SELUMLUM-757055 format. One record per residue (C-alpha): x, y, z. Coordinates in steps of 0.02 Angstrom, whole numbers, plus 50000, padded with zeros to 5 digits. Example, Ala and Ser with C-alpha at 12.3 -4.5 7.8 and 13.67 -1.06 7.14 Angstrom:
BEGIN
506154977550390506844994750357
END
This chain:
BEGIN
507654977147584505994969547555506024958047716506524972247816505064984547744503774970147786504524967747973504334986647997502524986447937501984972248042502774979748196501984996948147500404989848133500454979748283500894996148378499435005848300498284991348360498704991848528499385008948546499995020048678498595030748720497405033748874495965028148787494905016348868494325000848751492724991848770492354973148764491034968348621490574949848559490564941648401488914936848308488844919348409489164928848591490614915248609492044925948592492554944048664493634956748577493854975648602493574991948515493875010948559492505023148599492375027948412491925010148376493685005148287494074986948323495784985148418495684967648446494594954748366493484944448457494674930148505494544929148700493364916648801493264909348970493504920549123493644935849067492674948949183493374966349116492154976149009493364990248993495354987848949496275003049029497924996249045497984978149096496684962549089496614944149128496074935048972495894916548907496364913448722496704901248609498624895748575499184882048461497414873848477497674875948656496724887148771497914897348900497584911149024498554925949031498804943649064498764956248909499464973148918498794986048813500304987048703500024968748666501384960848786500844943948853501254939849027500844927749188500354914249079499284902249196499584912649326497914923249349497424927249525495754922849565494494926149694492814917949719493264909449545493314927349460494954933549401495704950349467495464966749390496724981349373496644994349512497715010349478498645001649334499034986849446498524969049448498764952949553499464935449496499764920049571501284907549558500424890049569502104882749605502304890949756500474895949792501244913449822500674930949749501274946449685500774960549568501044967249377501134984749324500304990549175501674988149067501774968949138503264971449247503474965949423503624978849556502864964749684503644948849675502774931549711503354932349883501644934849991500194922450048498974934449999498844953849953497444966149926497254978149771498394992849758497605006149849498265023749842499895016149799499845003449968499534985949982499094975850130500024958650118500034942850216501794934650235502174915850272500564911550322499994891950297498564886350188497404875650273496084866050151494374867650224493614857650071493694854449896493304872949851493944882849993495474886650112496094897250244497684904350311498354903050479499784912450544500854923950454501214942450467500064956150401501114971650342500644988350240501894990250095502125002549947502164997649765503994997549771503994983149909504424994250047503574991150216502685005550281501974998250436502394981350526500954971650610499694980250505497974970550526496694968850385495404981850386494044985950272493615002050353495185011550320495115025250193496965023150114496505038850003496475048450172498325046050214499285057750329500915056950403501395066150556502625064650708501255061850829499645052550813498165060150742496835068550873495485067250745494225055050826493825047950644495565042450613496465027750666498425029950670499965017150654501685018250694502775017050533504405009150505505045026450466504565031250649503135042850593501445038550616500145034850467498485038750509496725035350398495065040450404493945025850467492305024650360491265017750501492025031950637491605046150508489965038950458489325039450628490065055050657489285063650510487545055850549487565061850726488295080450686487765083550512486225074150456485075072650620485425089850674484485097850524482965084050465482115098350360481775095050168483335106350111484545096450233483735079450159483865086149988485885094650013486445075250087485435066649951486035058649765485315067349618484065050149594483565040949746483165022449720481625014949820480774997749838478884997949795477744981449772477494975349637478604986949528480334983649619481614994449633481175012149565482215028349522481565045749570482335063049571482765065049752481685083949750480155073249717480425057849820480915068049984479335078849956478215064449934479005055050078479565068150195478565062750334479045044250334480925051350315480895061650460479985050550585481155035650551482645045450546482175053450707482095036850782484065035150786484045050150916483325038551028484545030051133483415013751134483085013650956483554996250888484604999450728486284994950667487514999450519488214989750394489484991050245489384985850067489604992449900488554997849767487554983749688487894985349502486234976749456485174991349523486365005349495486765003949298486665021649227488235030749169487935042449319488735028249429490245023149319491455032049451490995020249586491375002849483492944998649407493234989949231492614973849291490964982249353491454977649533490964990649666492375000349723491964998949893493765001949955493425020649898491525022449879490795012050035488885010550050488445012150241486725006250271485755011550426484504995650467482965001150585482154986450664480334987650705479684995750861478554980450909479494965650917478074955950830478234965050665479084959550537480214968050419481614982150419481894999350347483395002150261484295018550218485825017750110487205030950106488545032449976490115040250003490355051249851491785063449824490585076349903490325067250059488875054450117487365054649994485545047350027485475035049883484255020849913482715019950048481665003850065480195003750194479674987850303477854993650276477984998050088477305015350107478415023650002477805034549849
END
């Protein structure tokens, strides 16, 4: 009876430690800053500092990649919120960085076959290690590369040749065959229909079920928005309407500065209007690039939604479109940059830098 009671107490404590709640735990270091643990938002320690090595998650939501010591040996594995260990020595790395969960899913690699799959939040495998490569889960969908040949470039890099790209769902069901990877598609805008979409900002694909799957193309959407919304009205009021609460700008010698949008637009309105008006000229020399929000510049809590638990920009959902304007005089140097973040409320001007450093 005593032994049963001890076992029951152990399992109860273990369950309470890891918990079943949706509370997000925050990482913290030991006094020596050598090991990492996790505590809840109230400061209660959930996991004592014991992890080291390639741990990038500063928030523990459902499942994370960790490195811990076991029998005097360091091992990397995935850990669920309930304390389950899965995928030992199977971390998925990209650019020497372990994967971070998205929508409760995280990628892993079977190094015996060099194939990749996906764990869910409970440590189960909805997508087996069958694929040469795959993306994060985006709105329950994954782009996968199957049966490609891995070719070594040098000691640190390799490339894939051949194979077939597919769009699948989280149940490993093929949605679209011959689906080429495209960074500009908004997977959260999915629409299904019997005919291809007539919306000029959408791209349509014939699905395996005979229906058409269409997605907003961020690049087409942004260019359409610039032409038909932003440039149609360059008044102070309209610029404020389409600006983030704070606008970040570069000023020598101070570096990046945050200013309330009303103040920034009021002080720099002449420059903003003249530069944006250049986009109406067919001879204007400019281009548009895509990237993610810079975590080293946009650090306050108001930007949290735009980063994942590893502080990586969620550019697949909230891309930054950068209008880069080259100087009219080819002998001049520098470029003017206008960065627009895609938010839940449309594109918002979030950052500006001037070639002539004339921002106030």
